[in-house]
C-alpha positions in Angstrom: 75.3 85.6 152.4 72.1 87.6 153.3 72.4 91.3 153.9 71.6 92.4 157.5 68.3 94.2 157.9 68.8 98.0 158.1 67.8 99.2 161.5 65.1 102.0 161.5 63.5 104.3 164.0 60.6 101.9 164.1 62.9 99.1 165.4 64.1 101.4 168.3 60.5 102.4 169.1 59.4 98.7 169.3 62.3 97.9 171.5 61.4 100.6 174.0 57.6 100.5 173.6 57.3 104.1 172.5 56.2 105.8 169.2 58.6 106.3 166.2 57.8 110.0 166.5 59.2 110.0 170.1 62.3 108.3 169.0 62.9 110.8 166.2 62.5 113.7 168.6 64.8 112.1 171.2 67.5 111.6 168.6 67.2 115.2 167.6 67.3 116.4 171.2 63.8 117.8 171.2 63.1 119.9 174.4 59.7 118.2 175.0 61.3 114.7 175.4 62.6 113.9 178.8 66.3 113.4 179.5 65.6 109.8 180.7 63.9 108.9 177.4 66.7 110.5 175.3 69.3 108.5 177.2 67.3 105.3 176.7 66.8 105.9 173.0 70.4 106.7 172.3 71.5 103.5 174.2 69.2 101.3 172.2 70.2 103.0 168.9 73.9 102.3 169.7 73.2 98.7 170.7 71.2 98.1 167.5 73.9 99.9 165.4 71.3 102.4 164.1 72.7 104.6 161.2 70.6 107.7 160.6 69.8 108.7 157.0 71.3 112.1 157.0 70.7 112.6 153.3 67.0 112.0 153.6 66.9 114.4 156.5 68.8 117.0 154.7 66.6 116.7 151.6 63.5 117.2 153.7 65.0 120.5 154.7 65.7 121.4 151.0 69.4 121.0 151.2 71.7 118.0 150.7 75.0 119.6 151.7 76.4 117.6 148.7 78.4 119.2 145.9 79.2 117.3 142.7 82.6 117.8 141.1 83.0 116.5 137.6 86.5 116.1 136.1 87.8 114.6 132.9 90.6 112.6 134.5 91.9 111.7 137.9 95.4 110.9 136.8 96.1 114.6 136.1 98.1 116.6 138.6 96.2 119.7 137.6 92.8 118.1 138.3 93.8 116.3 141.5 95.3 119.5 143.0 92.2 121.5 141.9 89.8 119.0 143.5 91.9 118.9 146.7 91.4 122.6 147.1 87.7 122.4 146.3 87.2 119.7 148.9 89.3 121.6 151.4 87.3 124.8 151.0 83.8 123.3 150.9 84.4 121.0 153.8 85.0 124.0 156.0 81.4 125.1 155.2 79.9 121.7 156.0 79.7 120.4 152.4 80.6 116.8 151.3 82.0 116.5 147.8 81.1 113.7 145.4 83.8 113.3 142.7 82.8 112.0 139.3 85.2 111.2 136.4 84.2 111.3 132.8 87.4 109.8 131.5 87.1 112.3 128.6 83.8 110.5 127.5 80.7 112.5 126.6 78.4 109.6 127.4 79.9 109.0 130.8 79.8 112.7 131.6 76.1 112.8 130.8 75.4 109.7 133.0 77.4 111.2 135.9 75.5 114.5 135.7 72.2 112.6 135.7 73.3 110.7 138.9 74.4 113.9 140.6 71.1 115.6 139.8 69.2 112.4 141.0 70.7 112.7 144.5 69.9 116.4 144.5 73.3 118.0 145.0 73.4 121.6 146.0 75.6 122.5 143.1 78.0 121.1 140.5 81.6 122.2 139.8 82.7 120.8 136.4 85.4 120.6 133.7 84.2 119.3 130.4 85.4 116.1 128.7 87.3 116.3 125.4 84.5 114.4 123.6 81.8 116.8 124.7 80.3 118.8 121.8 76.6 119.0 123.0 75.8 121.1 126.0 72.3 119.8 126.7 73.2 118.0 129.9 74.8 121.2 131.3 71.8 123.2 130.2 69.7 120.7 132.2 71.6 121.6 135.4 70.8 125.3 134.8 67.2 124.6 134.1 66.8 122.9 137.5 68.2 125.9 139.2 71.3 124.0 140.4 74.4 126.3 140.6 76.9 125.3 137.9 80.5 126.5 138.1 82.9 125.5 135.3 86.6 125.5 135.6 89.5 125.0 133.1 87.3 123.7 130.3 84.0 125.4 129.4 82.1 127.0 126.5 80.9 130.6 126.2 77.4 129.5 125.1 76.8 128.0 128.6 76.7 131.4 130.2 77.7 130.2 133.7 80.4 131.1 136.2 83.9 130.1 135.2 87.4 130.0 136.7 90.5 129.3 134.6 93.6 130.7 133.0 94.0 132.8 129.9 94.7 130.0 127.4 95.4 132.4 124.5 98.0 134.4 126.5 99.6 131.1 127.7 100.3 130.0 124.1 101.6 133.4 123.3 104.1 133.1 126.1 105.3 129.7 124.8 106.0 131.0 121.3 107.7 134.1 122.6 110.0 131.9 124.7 110.8 129.6 121.7 111.5 132.6 119.5 114.0 133.8 122.1 115.7 130.4 121.9 116.2 131.0 118.2 113.6 128.5 117.1 112.3 129.2 113.6 109.9 126.3 112.8 107.5 125.5 115.6 105.0 122.7 115.6 101.9 122.5 117.8 100.4 119.3 119.2 96.9 120.6 120.1 93.7 119.4 121.7 90.5 119.2 119.8 89.6 122.6 118.5 85.8 122.1 119.2 86.8 122.7 122.8 87.2 126.3 123.8 90.5 126.1 125.6 92.3 124.3 122.8 90.8 126.7 120.2 92.2 129.6 122.3 95.6 127.9 122.6 95.9 127.3 118.9 94.8 130.9 118.1 97.4 132.3 120.6 100.0 130.0 119.0 99.2 131.3 115.5 98.9 135.0 116.5 102.3 134.8 118.2 103.9 133.2 115.1 102.4 136.1 113.0 103.8 138.7 115.5 107.3 137.3 115.3 107.1 136.7 111.5 107.5 133.0 111.9 105.9 130.6 109.3 102.4 129.2 110.0 102.6 125.7 108.4 99.3 123.8 108.8 101.2 120.5 108.4 102.9 121.3 111.8 99.5 121.8 113.6 97.5 118.8 114.8 94.6 117.8 117.0 94.4 115.0 119.5 93.4 113.7 122.9 96.8 114.8 124.2 97.6 111.4 125.6 101.1 109.9 125.7 100.4 107.8 122.6 99.2 110.9 120.8 102.4 112.7 121.5 104.4 109.6 120.3 102.3 109.3 117.1 102.4 112.9 116.1 106.1 113.4 117.0 107.0 110.4 114.7 105.0 112.0 111.9 106.7 115.3 112.4 110.2 113.8 112.2 109.3 112.1 108.8 108.5 115.5 107.2 110.9 116.7 104.5 111.4 119.9 106.6 110.9 118.9 110.3 110.3 121.5 113.0 113.0 122.7 115.4 110.6 123.1 118.3 107.3 121.4 119.5 104.7 123.0 121.7 102.3 120.4 123.1 99.0 121.6 124.7 99.3 118.9 127.3 102.2 117.5 129.3 101.3 113.8 128.6 101.6 114.5 124.9 104.9 116.3 125.5 106.2 113.2 127.4 105.2 111.0 124.5 107.0 113.3 122.1 110.1 113.3 124.3 110.2 109.5 124.3 110.2 109.4 120.5 112.9 112.0 120.3 115.1 110.1 122.6 114.5 106.8 120.8 115.5 108.4 117.5 118.6 110.1 118.8 117.3 113.6 118.4 119.0 115.9 120.9 116.7 117.9 123.2 116.8 120.9 123.2 119.8 121.3 120.8 118.0 119.8 117.8 114.5 120.1 119.0 113.1 122.3 121.8 110.0 121.0 123.6 107.4 122.7 125.8 104.3 121.2 127.4 101.3 122.5 129.3 99.9 121.8 132.8 103.0 121.3 135.0 102.4 117.7 135.7 104.6 116.3 138.4 106.8 114.2 136.0 107.8 117.3 134.0 110.4 118.2 136.6 111.6 114.6 137.1 112.3 113.4 133.5 115.6 114.1 131.7 115.7 116.6 130.2 113.1 118.3 132.4 110.1 119.6 130.4 109.3 123.3 130.2 105.6 123.8 130.7 102.8 126.2 131.6 101.8 126.3 135.3 98.0 126.5 135.3 97.9 127.4 139.1 95.5 124.5 139.8 95.3 125.1 143.5 94.2 128.7 143.1 91.7 127.6 140.5 90.2 125.0 142.8 89.9 127.4 145.7 88.3 130.1 143.5 85.8 127.6 142.0 84.7 126.6 145.5 84.5 130.3 146.5 82.3 131.0 143.5 79.9 128.2 144.4 79.7 129.5 148.0 78.7 132.9 146.7 76.0 131.4 144.5 74.3 129.7 147.4 74.7 132.6 149.9 71.7 134.8 149.5 73.5 137.7 151.1 76.2 137.6 148.4 74.1 136.6 145.5 74.9 138.6 142.3 73.0 138.2 139.0 76.2 139.0 137.1 78.2 135.9 136.1 81.8 135.6 137.4 84.4 135.0 134.7 87.6 134.7 136.6 90.8 134.6 134.4 94.0 133.9 136.2 97.5 134.6 134.7 99.4 131.5 134.0 103.2 131.0 134.4 105.7 129.7 132.0 108.2 127.4 133.8 111.3 127.2 131.7 113.3 124.0 132.1 116.0 122.1 130.2 113.8 120.8 127.3 113.6 124.3 125.7 116.6 126.2 127.1 118.8 126.4 124.0 120.7 129.6 125.0 122.5 130.1 128.2 
């Protein structure tokens, strides 16, 4: 089936016997065009189903009113809530948001950023993919003068605005809680340590173990993509150790869920035999049995603040050469999976 021809200003002009310039002025309510002509032009435009190219018009004015939002995954409660607040805040200021998903792929992240720059977005709000080790594509955004605001995942070398939680402190809170539950041998299912947030989480984990004089056993510390299958695989390996842990702290709730599945399948009582804590406060953590203790990253606040940071960057009256590094206190939500003592 052939596509219908796109109606242009020239088609309206030919139908009325006037110039395309006059049509354009009529559609934009120019004061030098008569009321009668404006009415006629708008009637023909409606009859022909004319759709104005708002993007082209905006670009001619040097502004697209589009903001790109790059996230690693859409199936995460954290990212979906953060994006919801970004869209909510920016839409109030007349911006449309284009959401791109890297699916934790460096290659896809690069392609998505190229596409966003191609359509000349007014800014990009992003959270890095797990696979990302090179920052060239982000440096390209900066070199073009496009505002770049990072949230949740970022790297210090980028030297851009950032909004997120204190990952180091969050891990510290988890270990303190497990120590209070009389756990003595704590394992950590971590993310890839080339990523800043997971590097901070494992450092907070180790420093807390040192403070409370608990053993740091490298065989109990792992790196992964923090997917359900990673949690299952690593939990199975931990249970096969001669001296298994009595608690597991996963740096992501999906990995914690996978770990919980294996513990249930192997008849390990949670939290009596093995305490478990996750990270991110995904919706399912409060629904499974036992419910999973986790870190609340306050995603809605992060989304709102990321949007506010972008708005400050594009507002000349509020422009500040200093970069904004906004660190939000997280919250440890204690549930049944780690509550050993009453």
